[in-house]
N, C-alpha and C positions, 0 to 999 in steps of 0.2 A: 763784317756783315754776317749776320746769323742766317744759316740755311735751315736748321731745325734744332730743337732742344727738348729735353724732358725736364719738366718742373714738378714740384710737389707743393700742393696747397690743399687745405681742408682735409688732410689725411688721404688724399688721392693723388695719383700721378697722371700728368697730361703730356702728350707729345704736341709741341707747338711749333709754328713757323710764322714768319712775318705775314700779316694780313689775315691770319686765321682767326675765326670767331668761335668761342666755346663758352659753355656755362660752368661756373664753379660755385662752391659754397659761398654764402654771403660773408663778406669781410666787414666787420663792424667799423663804422666811422667813414666809410667811402660812399660817395654819391655818384650818380650818373654824370659823365663828363670828366671825372677826376682820373688821374693816372695811378697805377698800382705797380710796384716793383716787386718781382718775385726773386728772392735771393737764394732759395733752396733749389739749385739747379743740379740735377743728377748727371746729365749728359749734355754736351754742347758740340755741335757740328757746324763749322764755318765753311765747309766746302773743300778745305785743304787738309784739315786734320780733325780728328774726333777726340775730344777730351772727356774722360770718364772720372767722376768723383767717387770718393770712398768715405762717407756716403755723398757728400756735397762738394761742389767745386768752390774754391776760394776766389774771391774777386770777380766772379761772373754773376750777372743778373739779367733778367728779362723784364722788359717794360711793356705794360698793357694799359689800355684805356677802358674804363667801365662804360659800356654803351647803355645798359638797361638793368634795372632791378625789378624783381618780381617774385611771385610765389608759384610753386609747381602745382600739379594736380593734387586734389585731396586724396589722402591715404587714409583708409578706414581700418580701425583696429577693433575687432569684435572678440569679446571673451564670453565663454559659455561654460557652465558647469552643469552637468546633468544631475537630475534628482534633487536639486536645491533651488530651482527656479531663479538661478543667478544668470543674468544676461547684462552685458555692458557693451555699449557701442560708443567709441570715441574716434576722433580723427584729427588730422592736422595737415597744414600745407607747408612744405619745406621752402624757406626762402633761398633764392639764388641770385647770381649776378652774371650777366652776359658781358663778356670781355672780348676785346680785339687786340691782338699782339701788334705793337708798333715797332719795337726794336729789341 
């Protein structure tokens, strides 16, 4: 039984434990209700011993369920150059997935 672990996904590292809900970068091909397996585990703590990978642990994975897909708040990018009348305003909404650790 896992007590806590540190996983890597989307270029970021997350500390997770069973029942914890967190948001990650969108994983293409996964929908709400499907399970996701994270195999890039950096640290695994089962309550008795702590295993640390260099950089990842072999044969250890963390399973989660996708609860929700969505988009974050709009991020505006404004470019301006003085004396040339150049102004550009663009924006985007970053997609995310809300996941819950099951095992």
